[in-house]
N, C-alpha and C positions, 0 to 999 in steps of 0.2 A: 918737679911736677906735682900738681895738687891732685889728690886723689878721694873722690867723696865714694864713699862706702855705706849702703844703707840698711846696715845691718850693725847695731850698737854691742859691742861684746857685752857679755853679763861675767861677773866673776861666779866662780863655784860650776858643779857638773851642770852642764845644758847643751849636750850632744856633741855631735863633730864640728857641725858649722861653726858654733862659737869657737873652738879650738883652731878653725882654719882660719877666720877673721882674725884672731888675737896675733897669730903666727905670720899673717900677711903684714900686718900693719907694723909688727917689730922687723922684717924684711924692708919695707918701704922706709921705715925711717932711717934703716942700717943705710939704704941709700942715696939718704938724704932726700926724700920725697915727705913731702907733708899728706896728711890724713884726716880728713874731716867726717862729719857724719850728717850734714846738713847742703843745701843747695843755696844758701845767703850769698857766698861768694861770686863776683862775675868773672873770677879767673880760675875755675875747676877746669883742668887738663881731661880728667877721666874721671866717668862714673863706673863705678861697679855694682851692678844689683844682684843681691845675694839671692832676695826672697822678694816676689812682687807683692803680698799680701800684706796692706799695710794696717791692716786690724790687729798684727801681730806687735805685742809692744814693744821688741827691741826692733822692729823695722821703722826706718826714720822716715820714708818717703818711697813712694811708689814711682811705676810707670809714666802715670799721668804726670806728677812732678817733674820727671825727667824730660818727658816732651815739652811742657811748658819751657824749662829752665833752658833748653835747647831751642826752642823756637824763637822766645823772647830775650833772651840775653846772652846766650853762647852758643851760636852754632857750630863754634868750632870744637867743641867738648866732644869725646869720643866716648859712647858706651860699650860696656862689657855685661853681658848677661852670663853667671855662671849657673848652670843646670845641675840640680842634686836633688832632683824631686820626680813625680810621675804619680799618675793614678793608680798603675799598676803594682806600686810598693805598697800600696795601705787599702786599696780595694773602693779607693775613693772617686767621685764622678767629676769632678770640677778641675782637678790641679791641670792637667794638660792643656784643659781651656785657658785657663788663667797666665800660665806659663807662656803658651803661644801666643796670647794677645799683648802680654808684655813685651816680645820678642819681637816683637814690631817695631820698637822705638831703639832698637839696640844695631851695632856696627859689626861687632863680633861674640860669637857664644862660645862658650867654652861648656864641653860636656865633662862631667867626672869619670863618666865609663862610657867606652865606646860603644856599648850597646844602647845607650839613650837617644842618641841621634836617629836611630831607625824607629825611635817611637813619635807619636804625635805631640810632642812637648815644643815644639819651635817651627818656624815658617818655613824650615826650609832651603832658604836662600841666605846669602850673604856669607861673610866669612866665617869660620868655627875651626875649633881645634879640640883636643881633649888632652886635658891633665888630670891626672888619678890624683886622689886625696894620698897625703903623707901624714904621720906623727911622728913626734919628737924623740928622735934615739937618745936626747941626755935625761929624758923621764923613763921611756918605754924600751930599755936595754935587758939583756939575760943576766947581766952579773949581779952575782947573789940568788940567781934562782935556783928552782929544783930541777935535777934529773932526774927521770926515771931509770932505777935500777932494774928492771924489769922481773922485780919479783914482788915488791911492794903494790899497792892497788895502783892502778892508773888515775890518775886526777885529771878529771876534765873540767873546762869552764867557760863560760861566755859572758858575755855583757853587753847591756843595752840599754839607751837612757829612755826609749820610747818602749812603752808596752802593748804597741800593737801586735794582734796574734801572729801577723804576717811575718814579726823578726823571728818566725822560727819556733813557735812554741806548739806545734806538733810535732817537732823534735824533740824540744824540751820534754814536752809530754811524755813521750817515749821511755825518754832515758830515765825519768822519775819513775817510769812504770818498771822499766828494767830493773832497777835498783831494788824492786820487791822480789825480786826472784835471787835466790841465794847462790845460783850460776855466775850472776853478773855482780850482784853486792858484794863478792866476795873478790872480786876483779879489779871494780872502777867505783870512782868517786866522783861527783856532779856539783859544783857550784855555778850559782846564776847570781849576778851583780847586776841589781839595776832596777827598774821598774816593771811590775807586771800587769797583765790587762785585768783588769776591773772583775773581781771576783774569783780571779784565779789564785791556786795556792799549792805548791808543791809538797808531795807527803814523804818523799824521803831524800829530794834534793836540800843543798845549803843555799839559802836565800839571805844573800847581802845587798843591803840597800844601794842606792845609786853613789857610786864615786866617782873622781876626778883626779889627774894630777898623779903624784907620786902615790898616793894613796891606793888609786885604781893600779898603778904599775906592780907595786909591792905587792898587792892579791893576787895580781894576775901570774907572776913570778913563783907564789907559791904551786903553781900547778903544773903539769907535764903536756897535755894537748889543749889545745883551743878548738872550739866548735861554734859554727854559725849554721843554723838552718834557714837563715833570711831569706825570704821569697822576693824576688824583682827588686834586689838591692840596686838603688842606682850607683854605688859606689861611697859605700861609708868607711868610717875610720876603724870600726871595731875589730876587723879581721887584722887591719896592719898594726892596732895596736898590740894583738894577742901575738902576730908574728914578730915584731919586733924585741917582743920579751922573750923571744928563743922558742916558742913553742909551734911544735908541728900544727896545722890546721886540717881538720876535719871539716868540710865545706861543701855548701849545696852546688848542685849544677843549675844556677840562676843568677838571673842580672849579671851584675858585675863582677860578681864573687870569682868565677873561673879565671878572669882577666887579673885581679889581684893574685888570685891562692895557686895557679898553674907551679907545681914546681915544688910547691913548698908544704903538701901535703894529700889528703886524699878523697876527691868528689866521690857525692853522693846524690841522686836524684830526689830522695825524699824517704820518708819512715819506712817504707817496704824493702830499700837494700842498706840502709842506714847501719843496721848491725854486721854487716858483712864489710860495711866499710871502716867500722870499728875495730873489728877482728884483723882487717889487713893492718891498720894503724899501728894495733898492738905487735905484729909480727915487723914491720917498716921501722917502726920508731927510731932506732938507733941511727938508720940510715939517712933519714931525713935532719938529724941533729945538726949535721956538721952545716948545711944546705941554709940554715937559717940565719947565719952571719953575713949572709949577701941579701936580705931582705932588701929592696930598692925603695919600697915607699917612705919615703921620710918626707917630716914638714921642709926641710931646706929645698929638697929638689920641687915641690911641688910650689914654694912661693918663690924660687928662682924663675919657674916657666911662668908665674904670672906676673912676676916685675919684670922680666924681659919683653913678654906680650903687651903689658902696659906702656914700655919705654918705644917699643915699635910703631904701636899706634897714636901715640904723640908726634913721633917723628913724621907719621903719614898722615897727621889729621886736617891739614889743607885737601889733601886726594880725598881723603874719606868723607869730608864734608858735600864735596863736589857731587860724588858719586851716589850719594845716599838716596835711596829711594823714598818718594813720598808715601806719608800713612794716610789711608783713606779715612774717611770722615766717620765711617762707625766705628773703626778701632781707635780712633781718636778720642770719641765720646764714650765708648766703654773705660777706654784707659782713665778716664776721668774719674769714674766711680770710685767711692774709697769700700770696696770687696775684698 
């Protein structure tokens, strides 16, 4: 099978989507499939659209090119759309429209979190499934990590590639302020790894620049508890990387985080109840530690589900092409626009 992925992976720290594509390419190659990042070949069996925004440098082609390829060269090609974004994530106003428009050209939609399918990010028709993100346990593992002894300061950590405020900076700011209090500064430390919102700086927390791979995992393992205050998170990798490193998680009741974190930590709603959740984690930390060896969100699990889906769609390509609904002229035209 030949698979065309419209996202070209980049070396270095570039977010969870980049790590997903690299892991998927490896899994496809292991199963003796071929991966390309173009639509120049007439024998492509399946196209995976990661992001429809063609002006992003590492996006090789968009929905318009997919539609032209299917119409003029290869009507039997199957098209999968992985949805890992939404307007709700960053308070944008155009992302849901772009996703829904691009979704007109696909045969199967994959959501990285179940909550996404209830948003206006897709047409609401056609085949769909939920495949949660996962991280590499060969990199993100608890071996050599630090275990809290219940006496020393509890070390909290989080990391984000994107520096959008909705990544949880109301919580991280609250933590920074808490460290100004002798009550909390004697009990906890907080490290933030990654990029910050423009003009923002921590006063008390430790800030480390964006890291990736082994360097990131090594830094995470020096801590005891992972915290994520991300709002409307579609289904990122940051919490899974922390949990796979053996860190119980303090997580916000928002987006896909409860779906990923339930059973592996303590949930909070926002700044108002965060301190209560942190106090509870301090009490229950030892109870969560044994559970962290059972975190299921691995890259192998994720890529296995994608490859299985691709092979199933390839086997049903004739059936899919016959039952495919026509795309209206307005959607066809709009998908050709390079935005």
